N, C-alpha and C positions, 0 to 999 in steps of 0.2 A: 709510532703506528697503532700501538695499543690504546693511547690516548684518543686517537681519532675514531677507532672502532668503538670505544665506550661512549664517546659523544654521539656518534651516529645511532647507537643502540638506544641511548637515553632519549634522543629526538624522536626516535620511532615510537618508543614506549609512551611518551607524552602525547604524540599525535594520535596514536591509537586509543589512548585512554580518552581523550577529548572527543574522538569520533564515536566512541561507544557511548559516551554520556549523551551526545547529540542524538544518536539513534535511539537510545532508551527514552529520551524525552519525546522524540517523534512517535515512538510506538504508544506511549502513555497517551499523547495528544490524540492520536487516531482512534484508540480505544475508547477514550472518553467521549469523542465525537459520536462514534457508532452507538454507544450505550445511551447517549442523550437522545438520539433519533429513536431508537427502540422505545425508550421510556415515554417520549412525547407521543408516539403513535399509539401505544396501548394504554396510556393514562386514562382517557375518557371511557374505554371499556372497563377498567377496574373501578372508576367512580360510579358507573352505572351498577356494577356488581355490588358495591357497597350500599347504593341507594335502594337496591331491591333486598337488602339485609341478608346478603350472602345466600341468595336463592340457589338452591342445588340445580334446578332446571337451567338457570342462566350460567352457572358454572360449567355444566356438561355441554352447553352450546358454545361457550367461549373459553374453554379450558386451555387451549393452546396460547391464546393471547394473554391470558392471566399469568400463565407460567412465564411467558416471555417478559411481562411487566416485572414480575417478582425477580427474576434473574437479573434484569437490567438494574432494578433498584439495589439489589445486593452488589452487583459489579460496580455500580457507581459509588457505593459507600466505601468499597475497598480502594478505588482509585483515588477518591478524594481525601481520605483519611481525616475526616472532620473538617475539611476546608469548605468554603462556600462554593457553590456551583458557579463556574464561570460562564459568561455569555458566549454564544456560538461564535459571534464576530471577533471576540478576544482569542478564542481557540483557533480560528482561521488565520488571524494575524500572527499568532505564536507559531503556527505551522509554517508560514511563509519565511519568518525569521530563521527557524531551525533549518529549513530547507537551503536557504542562502548560506547559513553557516556550514552545513554539510558540504555544499557544493565547493565552497572556498577552502575547506579542509582537504577535500580530494584534489583540488586544483594545485594545491601546494605539494601534494605527496606523490602523485602519479605522473610518470613522463608522458608526453603526447605522442601519439603514433602518427607516422607520415604516410603519404600516399604509397610509397614503395614497400610498405609492410606486406609480407607475403600472404596474409590471411585477408587483407582488405578488398575493397570492391574492385580494385583495378588489377587483380591478380590474373594470371594467365590460365588458370584452371577453371575460371568462372563458367557456369552453365548459361548458354545462350540458345533459347528455343528457336525453332524453325521460323522463318519469315511468313510462311503460309499459315493460315488459321488452322486450328485443330480439326474443324469439321471438313475442311478441304483435304487434309491429309488422309483422314478416315476413308472419304469417298474415293480417294485416288487409291488407297491400299485395297479397298474392296473391288475396284475395277469400274467404278461408276463414272469415272472421269477418264477419258482416253485422250492421250496427247498425240 
């Protein structure tokens, strides 16, 4: 019995570790995609700022966009760790692979719920609104509609 418990514990820890790695990769992928979008949106503004030789007037006008550009640039450097910037299509394909891997990991771990489950949609305590529209109920409550 102790051997079975140890085996189950080991399976749980390995599955949990694999799931955490997948989720960490998904988080990195999502962060990288977001940073790339921010960088691409604000890059022309920063180029114009450089073309105007760091004009204070232009900086005052576009300070928020330039700070977003610099923050995106810093975040991208941290996320990439010296790697080349991947194409957005490659990131989207990686996201789909990670998503299917996570789904298959969960499918093997969690039991499926049946219709007879107490908290499911078919439970007895489910709220069912009146068959009359709300406006008609209000008018009847106010005495506007007499039967």
